[in-house]
C-alpha positions in Angstrom: 10.3 -32.2 8.9 7.7 -34.8 9.9 4.0 -34.9 9.6 2.2 -34.0 12.8 0.7 -37.4 13.3 4.3 -38.9 13.2 5.4 -36.7 16.1 5.5 -39.6 18.7 7.3 -38.9 21.9 10.6 -40.8 22.3 12.8 -41.2 25.4 14.9 -38.1 25.9 13.2 -36.2 23.1 10.1 -34.0 22.8 8.4 -32.6 19.7 7.2 -29.1 19.1 5.4 -27.4 16.2 7.6 -25.2 14.0 5.0 -22.4 14.4 1.5 -22.2 15.8 -0.9 -24.0 13.6 1.9 -25.4 11.4 1.6 -28.8 9.7 5.1 -29.8 10.6 7.1 -30.3 13.8 10.7 -30.7 14.8 12.4 -32.4 17.7 13.4 -30.8 21.0 15.7 -32.3 23.5 14.1 -33.5 26.7 14.7 -31.8 30.0 16.7 -34.7 31.3 19.0 -34.7 28.3 19.5 -30.9 28.6 20.6 -31.5 32.2 23.0 -34.2 31.1 24.7 -32.7 28.1 24.3 -29.0 28.9 22.4 -26.2 27.4 25.0 -25.5 24.6 25.0 -29.0 23.2 21.2 -29.3 23.5 20.7 -26.1 21.5 23.0 -27.4 18.8 21.0 -30.6 18.6 17.7 -28.7 18.4 19.0 -26.5 15.6 19.7 -29.6 13.4 16.0 -30.0 12.7 15.6 -26.3 11.5 18.8 -26.5 9.5 17.5 -29.7 7.8 14.2 -27.9 6.9 16.1 -24.8 5.7 18.4 -26.9 3.5 15.4 -28.8 2.0 13.6 -25.6 1.3 16.6 -24.0 -0.4 17.2 -27.2 -2.4 13.5 -27.3 -3.5 13.6 -23.6 -4.5 16.8 -24.2 -6.4 15.2 -27.1 -8.3 12.3 -24.8 -9.3 14.7 -22.1 -10.6 16.6 -24.8 -12.5 13.4 -26.2 -14.0 12.5 -22.7 -15.2 15.9 -22.1 -16.7 15.9 -25.4 -18.6 12.4 -24.7 -20.0 12.9 -21.0 -20.9 12.3 -22.0 -24.6 8.9 -23.4 -23.8 8.2 -20.3 -21.7 8.8 -18.1 -24.8 6.7 -20.3 -27.1 3.9 -20.5 -24.5 3.9 -16.7 -24.1 3.4 -16.2 -27.8 0.7 -18.8 -27.8 -1.0 -17.0 -24.9 -1.4 -13.9 -27.1 -2.9 -16.0 -29.8 -5.3 -17.5 -27.3 -6.3 -13.9 -26.3 -7.0 -13.0 -29.9 -8.8 -16.2 -30.5 -11.0 -15.6 -27.4 -12.0 -12.2 -28.7 -12.9 -13.6 -32.1 -15.0 -16.4 -30.5 -16.5 -13.9 -28.1 -17.8 -11.8 -31.0 -20.1 -14.6 -32.0 -20.8 -16.2 -28.6 -21.1 -13.2 -26.3 -24.9 -13.5 -26.2 -24.7 -17.2 -25.3 -22.1 -16.4 -22.6 -24.1 -13.6 -21.1 -27.4 -15.4 -20.9 -25.7 -18.6 -19.7 -24.1 -16.5 -16.9 -27.4 -14.9 -16.0 -29.0 -18.3 -15.9 -26.3 -19.5 -13.6 -26.9 -16.6 -11.2 -30.6 -17.4 -11.1 -29.8 -21.1 -10.3 -27.4 -20.1 -7.6 -30.2 -18.3 -5.8 -32.7 -21.1 -6.0 -30.2 -23.9 -5.4 -28.5 -21.9 -2.6 -31.8 -21.5 -0.8 -32.6 -25.2 -1.3 -29.2 -26.2 0.1 -29.7 -24.0 3.2 -33.3 -25.4 3.6 -32.0 -28.9 3.4 -29.3 -28.3 6.1 -32.0 -26.9 8.5 -33.8 -30.2 8.5 -30.9 -32.7 8.0 -31.3 -35.7 10.3 -28.3 -37.1 12.1 -26.6 -39.8 10.1 -28.2 -38.7 6.8 -26.2 -37.2 4.0 -26.9 -33.8 2.4 -27.7 -35.4 -1.0 -29.9 -38.0 0.6 -31.9 -35.4 2.5 -32.0 -33.1 -0.5 -33.5 -35.9 -2.6 -36.1 -36.6 0.0 -37.1 -33.0 0.2 -37.3 -32.8 -3.6 -39.5 -35.8 -3.8 -41.8 -34.5 -1.1 -42.1 -31.1 -2.9 -42.8 -32.7 -6.3 -45.3 -35.2 -4.9 -47.1 -32.5 -2.9 -47.3 -30.2 -6.0 -48.5 -33.0 -8.3 -51.2 -34.1 -5.8 -52.4 -30.5 -5.4 -52.5 -29.9 -9.1 -54.4 -33.2 -9.7 -56.9 -32.5 -7.0 -57.5 -29.0 -8.3 -58.0 -30.2 -11.9 -60.4 -33.0 -10.9 -62.3 -31.1 -8.2 -61.9 -34.0 -5.8 -61.3 -33.3 -2.2 -57.9 -34.7 -1.1 -58.0 -37.4 1.6 -56.7 -36.5 5.0 -52.9 -36.9 5.4 -53.1 -37.0 9.2 -50.6 -39.4 10.7 -50.6 -40.1 14.5 -47.0 -40.6 15.6 -48.0 -42.4 18.7 -49.7 -45.1 16.6 -46.7 -45.3 14.2 -48.9 -44.2 11.3 -51.2 -47.3 11.5 -54.2 -44.9 11.2 -52.9 -43.2 8.1 -55.4 -43.3 5.2 -53.8 -40.6 2.9 -53.0 -40.8 -0.8 -49.2 -41.1 -0.8 -48.0 -43.3 -3.6 -44.2 -42.5 -3.5 -41.5 -43.5 -1.0 -39.0 -41.0 0.4 -36.6 -41.7 -2.5 -39.4 -41.3 -5.1 -40.1 -44.9 -5.9 -43.6 -45.9 -6.8 -45.6 -48.3 -4.6 -47.2 -51.6 -5.8 -50.8 -52.7 -5.2 -50.8 -54.5 -1.9 -52.7 -57.5 -3.1 -50.7 -57.8 -6.4 -47.2 -57.5 -5.0 -45.1 -60.7 -4.7 -42.0 -59.4 -2.8 -43.8 -59.5 0.6 -47.0 -61.5 -0.1 -47.9 -61.8 3.6 -48.9 -58.1 3.6 -52.3 -58.1 1.9 -55.9 -57.1 2.6 -56.8 -60.5 3.8 -54.2 -60.7 6.5 -54.6 -57.0 7.5 -58.3 -56.2 6.8 -58.4 -53.0 9.0 -55.2 -51.4 7.7 -56.7 -49.5 4.8 -55.1 -51.7 2.1 -58.4 -51.6 0.0 -60.5 -48.7 -1.2 -63.3 -48.0 1.2 -65.8 -47.5 -1.6 -64.9 -50.0 -4.3 -63.1 -52.6 -2.1 -60.3 -52.8 -4.6 -56.7 -53.1 -3.4 -54.8 -49.8 -3.4 -51.1 -48.8 -3.9 -50.9 -46.3 -1.1 -48.4 -46.1 1.7 -49.6 -47.8 4.8 -48.4 -49.4 8.0 -50.2 -52.7 8.1 -50.9 -54.1 11.6 -53.4 -56.1 13.6 -54.4 -55.7 17.2 -51.9 -57.4 19.4 -49.0 -57.3 16.9 -45.6 -56.9 18.6 -43.5 -56.0 15.6 -44.9 -52.9 13.9 -43.0 -50.5 11.6 -42.2 -47.1 13.1 -44.0 -45.3 10.2 -45.8 -45.8 7.0 -44.2 -47.7 4.1 -45.0 -49.6 1.0 -43.6 -52.4 -1.3 -41.8 -50.6 -4.1 -41.6 -51.5 -7.8 -37.8 -51.7 -7.6 -36.6 -55.3 -7.4 -33.4 -54.1 -5.7 -35.4 -52.3 -3.0 -38.4 -54.5 -1.8 -39.8 -51.8 0.6 -39.1 -48.3 1.8 -40.6 -45.8 4.2 -42.9 -42.9 3.1 -43.9 -39.5 4.2 -47.4 -38.1 4.2 -48.1 -35.7 1.3 -47.2 -32.2 2.3 -44.6 -33.1 4.9 -41.4 -31.6 3.6 -39.2 -31.8 6.7 -40.1 -34.8 8.9 -39.2 -34.8 12.6 -35.9 -36.5 13.2 -36.5 -38.9 16.1 -32.7 -39.7 16.4 -31.6 -36.1 16.4 -30.4 -33.6 13.8 -27.1 -33.1 12.1 -27.1 -29.5 13.4 -27.8 -29.9 17.1 -28.5 -26.3 17.9 -32.2 -25.4 17.5 -31.4 -21.7 17.0 -29.0 -22.4 14.2 -31.5 -24.7 12.5 -34.1 -21.9 12.7 -31.7 -19.4 11.4 -30.9 -21.6 8.4 -34.6 -22.3 7.8 -35.6 -18.6 7.6 -32.4 -17.8 5.7 -33.5 -20.1 2.9 -36.7 -18.1 2.4 -34.7 -14.9 2.4 -32.4 -16.3 -0.3 -35.4 -17.5 -2.4 -37.0 -14.0 -2.0 -33.8 -12.4 -3.3 -33.8 -14.9 -6.2 -37.4 -13.9 -7.0 -36.4 -10.2 -7.0 -33.4 -11.0 -9.2 -35.7 -12.8 -11.6 -38.0 -9.8 -11.8 -34.9 -7.5 -12.3 -33.7 -9.7 -15.2 -37.2 -9.6 -16.9 -37.3 -5.8 -16.5 -33.7 -5.5 -17.8 -33.9 -7.7 -20.9 -33.6 -4.7 -23.2 -30.6 -3.3 -21.4 -29.0 -6.8 -21.3 -29.4 -7.1 -25.1 -27.9 -3.6 -25.5 -24.9 -4.7 -23.4 -24.5 -7.8 -25.5 -24.5 -5.7 -28.7 -21.9 -3.3 -27.2 -19.6 -6.2 -26.3 -19.9 -7.4 -29.9 -19.0 -3.9 -31.1 -15.9 -3.8 -28.9 -14.9 -7.2 -30.2 -15.2 -5.9 -33.8 -13.1 -2.9 -32.9 -10.3 -4.9 -31.5 -10.4 -7.2 -34.6 -10.2 -4.2 -36.9 -7.5 -2.4 -34.8 -5.3 -5.0 -33.2 -2.5 -2.5 -32.8 -4.5 -0.9 -29.9 -3.2 -3.8 -27.8 0.3 -2.2 -28.0 -1.0 0.7 -25.9 -1.2 -1.2 -22.6 2.0 -3.1 -23.4 3.9 0.2 -23.9 2.2 1.5 -20.7 3.5 -1.5 -18.8 7.0 -1.1 -20.1 7.1 2.6 -19.2 5.5 1.9 -15.9 8.1 -0.7 -15.0 10.9 1.5 -16.1 9.6 4.4 -14.1 9.0 2.3 -11.0 12.5 0.9 -11.1 14.1 4.4 -11.4 11.9 5.7 -8.6 12.7 2.7 -6.3 16.4 3.5 -6.8 16.0 7.1 -5.9 13.6 6.4 -3.0 16.0 3.9 -1.5 18.6 6.6 -1.3 16.1 9.0 0.4 14.6 6.6 3.0 18.0 5.1 4.0 19.3 8.5 5.3 18.3 8.0 8.9 19.1 11.1 11.1 21.5 10.5 13.9 19.0 12.1 16.4 16.1 9.8 15.3 16.5 7.6 18.4 17.6 8.4 21.9 21.2 7.8 22.9 20.7 7.1 26.5 20.7 3.9 28.6 17.6 2.2 30.1 17.2 -0.2 32.9 14.6 -2.6 31.5 13.7 -4.0 28.1 10.1 -3.0 28.7 11.1 0.6 29.3 13.1 0.7 26.1 10.8 -1.4 23.8 7.4 -0.9 25.5 4.6 -3.3 26.2 1.5 -4.4 24.4 -1.8 -5.9 25.4 -2.9 -9.3 24.3 -6.6 -8.4 23.5 -8.3 -8.7 20.2 -9.0 -5.6 18.2 -12.7 -5.4 19.3 -11.8 -5.6 23.0 -11.0 -2.6 25.2 -10.0 -2.0 28.8 -7.0 -1.3 31.0 -5.7 -4.8 30.4 -5.7 -4.2 26.6 -3.7 -1.0 26.7 0.1 -1.1 26.2 2.8 1.5 26.8 5.1 2.8 24.1 8.8 2.4 24.6 11.3 5.2 24.3 12.9 3.4 21.3 9.7 2.4 19.5 7.4 5.4 20.1 7.5 6.5 16.4 7.3 4.6 13.1 9.4 3.3 11.5 10.5 1.6 14.7 14.1 1.0 15.8 15.1 -1.9 17.9 16.5 -2.5 21.4 19.9 -4.0 22.1 21.8 -4.8 25.3 25.2 -3.2 25.7 28.0 -5.0 27.4 29.1 -1.7 28.9 26.3 -0.6 31.2 25.7 2.7 32.9 25.6 2.5 36.7 23.5 5.2 38.4 24.3 6.8 41.8 21.7 4.6 43.5 23.4 1.5 42.1 20.8 0.8 39.3 22.4 -0.7 36.2 21.1 0.5 32.8 22.2 -1.7 29.9 19.5 -1.4 27.2 20.0 1.1 24.4 18.1 2.1 21.2 19.2 1.3 17.7 17.9 3.3 14.7 15.7 1.7 12.0 17.0 0.9 8.6 14.8 3.5 6.9 12.7 6.6 7.7 10.0 8.6 5.9 10.4 12.4 5.9 9.2 15.4 3.8 11.6 14.6 1.0 10.2 11.1 0.6 6.7 12.4 0.8 7.3 14.7 -2.2 9.0 11.9 -4.1 6.1 9.5 -3.3 3.5 12.0 -4.5 5.4 12.4 -7.8 5.5 8.6 -8.0 1.7 8.4 -7.6 1.1 11.2 -10.0 3.2 9.7 -12.7 1.6 6.3 -12.3 -1.9 7.9 -12.5 -0.7 9.9 -15.6 0.5 6.7 -17.3 -2.8 4.9 -16.7 -4.8 7.9 -17.8 -2.8 8.2 -21.0 -3.7 4.7 -21.9 -7.3 5.2 -21.2 -7.7 8.4 -23.2 -5.7 7.0 -26.2 -8.0 3.9 -26.4 -11.1 6.1 -25.9 -10.0 8.3 -28.9 -9.3 5.2 -31.0 -12.7 3.6 -30.2 -14.7 6.8 -30.7 -12.9 7.7 -33.9 -13.5 4.2 -35.3 -17.2 4.2 -34.1 -18.1 7.3 -36.3 -16.2 6.1 -39.4 -18.3 5.1 -42.4 -19.0 1.4 -42.7 -16.6 0.9 -45.6 -13.7 2.6 -43.8 -13.9 0.8 -40.4 -11.6 -2.0 -41.6 -9.3 0.2 -43.6 -8.6 3.3 -41.5 -6.4 2.9 -38.4 -7.5 5.1 -35.6 -4.9 4.4 -32.9 -2.1 6.7 -34.3 -4.6 9.5 -34.9 -5.8 9.2 -31.3 -2.2 9.4 -30.0 -1.5 12.5 -32.1 -4.6 14.2 -30.9 -4.0 13.4 -27.2 -0.4 14.7 -27.3 -1.3 17.8 -29.2 -4.4 19.0 -27.4 -5.2 17.1 -24.2 -2.0 16.5 -22.2 -3.2 19.2 -19.7 -6.5 17.4 -19.1 -4.8 14.1 -18.6 -2.3 15.7 -16.1 -5.0 17.5 -14.2 -7.2 14.3 -13.9 -4.2 12.2 -12.8 -3.3 14.9 -10.3 -6.7 14.6 -8.6 -6.3 10.8 -8.4 -2.7 11.2 -7.0 -4.0 13.6 -4.3 -6.7 11.2 -3.1 -4.3 8.3 -3.1 -1.7 10.3 -1.2 -4.2 11.2 1.4 -5.1 7.5 1.9 -1.4 6.6 2.2 -1.0 9.5 4.6 -3.7 8.1 6.8 -1.9 4.7 6.7 1.2 6.5 7.9 -0.7 8.1 10.8 -2.2 4.6 11.6 1.4 3.2 11.9 2.3 6.1 14.2 -0.8 5.5 16.3 0.2 1.8 16.6 3.6 2.8 17.8 1.9 5.0 20.4 -0.3 2.1 21.5 -3.4 4.2 20.7 -5.9 1.4 19.7 -8.9 3.8 19.3 -7.1 6.1 16.9 -5.9 3.1 15.0 -9.4 1.9 14.5 -10.7 5.3 13.5 -7.9 5.7 10.9 -8.7 2.3 9.4 -12.3 3.5 9.0 -11.1 6.7 7.4 -8.9 4.8 5.0 -11.8 2.6 4.0 -13.9 5.7 3.2 -11.1 7.3 1.2 -10.6 4.1 -0.7 -14.3 4.1 -1.7 -14.0 7.7 -2.7 -10.8 6.9 -4.7 -12.7 4.3 -6.7 -15.4 6.7 -7.5 -12.9 9.4 -8.6 -11.1 6.9 -10.9 -14.4 5.7 -12.4 -15.5 9.3 -13.1 -12.0 10.2 -14.5 -12.2 7.3 -16.9 -15.6 8.4 -18.2 -14.4 12.0 -18.4 -11.6 10.9 -20.7 -14.2 9.2 -22.9 -16.1 12.5 -23.0 -13.0 14.3 -24.0 -12.5 11.9 -26.8 -16.2 12.5 -27.9 -16.6 16.2 -27.4 -13.0 17.5 -27.3 -13.6 19.7 -24.2 -11.4 20.3 -21.2 -11.3 17.9 -18.2 -13.6 19.9 -15.9 -16.4 20.2 -18.5 -16.0 16.6 -19.5 -16.0 15.3 -15.9 -19.3 17.3 -15.3 -20.8 15.9 -18.5 -19.7 12.4 -17.6 -21.2 12.7 -14.1 -24.7 13.7 -15.4 -24.4 11.2 -18.2 -23.9 8.4 -15.6 -26.9 9.7 -13.6 -29.2 9.7 -16.6 -28.1 6.2 -17.6 -27.3 4.6 -14.3 -29.1 1.4 -15.1 -27.3 1.0 -18.4 -23.9 1.6 -16.8 -24.8 -0.8 -14.0 -25.8 -3.5 -16.5 -22.6 -3.0 -18.5 -20.5 -3.2 -15.3 -22.2 -6.4 -14.1 -22.1 -8.2 -17.4 -18.6 -6.9 -18.0 -17.5 -8.5 -14.8 -19.0 -11.8 -16.0 -17.3 -11.6 -19.4 -14.0 -10.7 -17.8 -14.1 -13.7 -15.5 -14.8 -15.9 -18.5 -11.9 -14.3 -20.4 -9.5 -14.8 -17.5 -10.5 -18.4 -17.1 -10.3 -19.3 -20.8 -7.0 -17.6 -21.5 -5.3 -18.7 -18.3 -6.5 -22.3 -18.7 -5.6 -22.6 -22.3 -2.1 -21.2 -21.6 -1.5 -23.6 -18.7 -2.8 -26.6 -20.6 -0.9 -25.9 -23.8 2.3 -25.1 -21.8 2.0 -28.4 -19.9 1.9 -30.4 -23.1 4.8 -28.4 -24.7 6.9 -29.0 -21.6 6.2 -32.7 -21.6 7.0 -32.9 -25.3 10.2 -30.8 -25.3 11.5 -31.6 -21.8 10.1 -34.9 -20.6 12.7 -35.1 -17.8 11.6 -31.8 -16.2 8.8 -31.6 -13.6 6.0 -29.4 -15.1 5.0 -27.9 -11.8 7.1 -24.7 -11.7 6.8 -24.0 -15.5 3.0 -24.3 -15.3 3.0 -21.8 -12.5 4.9 -19.4 -14.7 2.6 -20.2 -17.6 -0.4 -19.3 -15.4 1.2 -16.0 -14.5 1.8 -15.2 -18.2 -1.8 -16.2 -19.0 -3.1 -13.8 -16.2 -1.0 -10.9 -17.6 -2.2 -11.6 -21.1 -5.8 -11.8 -20.0 -5.4 -8.6 -18.0 -4.1 -6.9 -21.1 -6.8 -8.1 -23.4 -9.8 -7.8 -21.1 -8.7 -4.4 -19.8 -8.6 -3.0 -23.3 -11.8 -4.8 -24.2 -13.6 -3.4 -21.2 -12.6 0.2 -22.0 -13.7 -0.3 -25.6 -17.1 -1.5 -24.3 -17.5 1.6 -22.1 -16.5 3.9 -24.9 -18.9 2.3 -27.3 -21.7 2.8 -24.7 -21.0 6.5 -24.6 -20.9 6.7 -28.4 -24.2 5.0 -28.5 -25.7 7.3 -25.9 -24.4 10.3 -27.9 -26.1 9.0 -31.0 -29.3 8.4 -29.1 -29.4 11.8 -27.4 -28.4 13.7 -30.5 -30.7 11.7 -32.7 -27.9 10.5 -35.0 -28.2 7.7 -37.5 -26.4 6.5 -40.7 -24.3 3.7 -42.1 -21.5 4.6 -39.7 -23.3 2.9 -36.8 -22.1 -0.7 -36.3 -24.6 -3.4 -37.4 -25.0 -4.7 -33.8 -26.3 -1.4 -32.6 -28.3 -0.4 -35.8 -31.6 -1.7 -34.4 -31.2 0.2 -31.1 -30.4 3.5 -32.7 -33.1 3.2 -35.4 -35.7 2.8 -32.7 -35.1 6.5 -31.8 -37.4 9.0 -33.7 -36.3 12.1 -35.5 -32.8 11.1 -36.4 -30.3 13.6 -37.8 -27.6 13.1 -40.4 -24.1 12.2 -39.5 -22.9 15.8 -40.0 -24.1 16.6 -36.4 -22.0 13.7 -34.9 -19.6 14.5 -32.1 -16.2 15.7 -33.1 -14.4 12.5 -32.5 
C-alpha cells in the first residue's frame, strides 16, 4: 500500500482507492495495457497489490500475537499489579473522595464558563487571527471595561466619552483607555523615548494632554495634524514593553471590534448563532452554579456515602470475589449456550428458499434505493427479491444449466439458503439465555446488597471483625432465590421484546419497507429506555430485600416510592458516582498500562511494547469495571441504609463515623433494636 499523496499516475498504470475514503490506494492496469495483455493477465497484475496488503496485514497480526506470547509472563505480573492498583485506589479514595468530588464539580463549572467564552470568541474572530489571540484580546477588553466601571463608580466621576469615529480613524478619540489590545500599559506621551516625535508639541490638537491641567496623559490616541498623509487606521499608544514599542487599542467597552478584513467564519448567520449560543451556555452555567449551591448538603452526603463504601470494601475485601465468580459463571454459561445455539440456527429447512429459476438477478435478489434514511419518494423505494424477501437472507447464484421457457426466455438465476435461520426453538433458547444472564447479574447485586447492609448495622467494634459476605450468600440462597428469579424474569422479558423488535426490523428491511424500519427503530429506543428503568428499579428492589427481607413485589414498590421521596439524593449520588467512576477507570487503566510498559521494557527489551500495552489496557479496564461496579453498588446500598436510619429515627454506635453527623441531626432517634432486619 502507498500513501494517497504518492499515488502519481504512471504510463500504463492507474491508481484507485482500496475503499471509499480509505487512506491507501493500489494500482490498476491502464485501459491500453488491458487491451494489450488481455483481461486475464490484467486482473492477475491488479490482484498483486491486494495480495501484498493482505500478506503485510497477516504478517503484522502474526507479529502482534508473537509479541503477546513472548510477554505472557509480564501479562500475568501486570494483571496481579492491576488488582493491587484497584485496592490502592479505593484506599486513597477513602481519604481523597471529597477533594475529587469538589474538584470535578469545579471543573464542570469552568467548562460552562470557558465553553461559553470559547463560543463567544469564535463569533467575533477576525480573519487571520488565532483563537488564543482573539481570546486574549476579548479578556483584556472585559477586564479593562470592568475595572474602569468599578473605578468610576467608586470615585463618583463621570467617565469620559469612548466615542470613536471610524471615518476619522479614531483621531477624535478622547476616551480613557490605558491598555492595548494585548493588555500592555501605555506610556505618557511626552515622557516616552521609543517614538519621541509623537508628543504634545508636535501634535497639539490630538488630545495628548489633559484638557484641565495641561499635563501629558498616557491614554490611547491617534496623533495627527491637518494635512498628514500617513495616519494610523485606529487609536494606539507607546507601550511600556521594550520589545513592543507600540500597539493598537480598543475603546473601553468594545469587546468585539468590527473586522475590516473579514471574519474567520464568513457566514453572518453562523456568527450570530455562535454569539447567542455563548449567552445560552453562560445562562446554563449560572443555573448550574445555583444548583450546586442549593445541593451542597446533598453533595456532602454523597461524599460521606462514598467514604462509607470505601471503608466497607477495605473491611470486606472478599466481596470482590462475587463479581469474579459471576464473570466465570457467565462466560461458562455463554460458551455452552453458544454451542447449543449454533446447532439450532444451523438447521436451515430445505423449503426456506424457493427452488425455481429466475430470468434476472434483480428479480432474484431485488433492488434497493440509494436515498438517505430521511428521504422518501418513489425513487427511494426498492423491491424485495424472491430469494431475499425474508431475514436471514440467502444469496443468488447463476446456474450453468439454465431453464428455457416456451417463449425462449432463459432463466439461470437460483436461490441459495442462508447459513443460519431463527425459528421458535431458537427464540425459546434465546429467552432462557437472557433470563440466565439477568439472574446471574441479579444474584451478584443482591449478595453485595446483603453484605453491605449487614455490615452497615453491625456495632462499631465488629465492623472489622465480622465477615458479612458468606452470611449474605447463605441468606440469599435460602430465602430469596424466588425473588431474584422473578426480578430477572421481568428484565429478560423486556430485553426479549426489544430483540424481537430488532428481528422485525430486519424483516422489514428485507421487505424494503423503510417506514416500518424507522418506526421499529423508534420502538426499540423506547423499549431500551424502559429496560434501563426496570434494571434500575430491580437493583434498588434487591437492596430493599436485603434491608427488609420482603418479597420482590413489595420491595420493588417500596424502592419506587423511596426513589420518588429522595429523587434529588439519588440523582446526586448518580451524578457524582459517574464522576468517581471515570476517575477510577482512568487511574487504574493508566497505572496498569504505565507499569506494564516498564515491566515489558525491563523483561523483554527486544519486544515492541505496543501489543502488550493494548492487552494491559484491556486488563486494567476489566479490573476497573470490577472494582468500580462493586463500589457503586456499595454506595447505593449505603444510601438506602442511611435513609432507613433517617426515616425510622435510628441512631447508635453502629452508624459509620462519616454518616454520624447526618443521622444525629435527625430528632427523636430510636435505639438500634428497631433497625431493619438486615
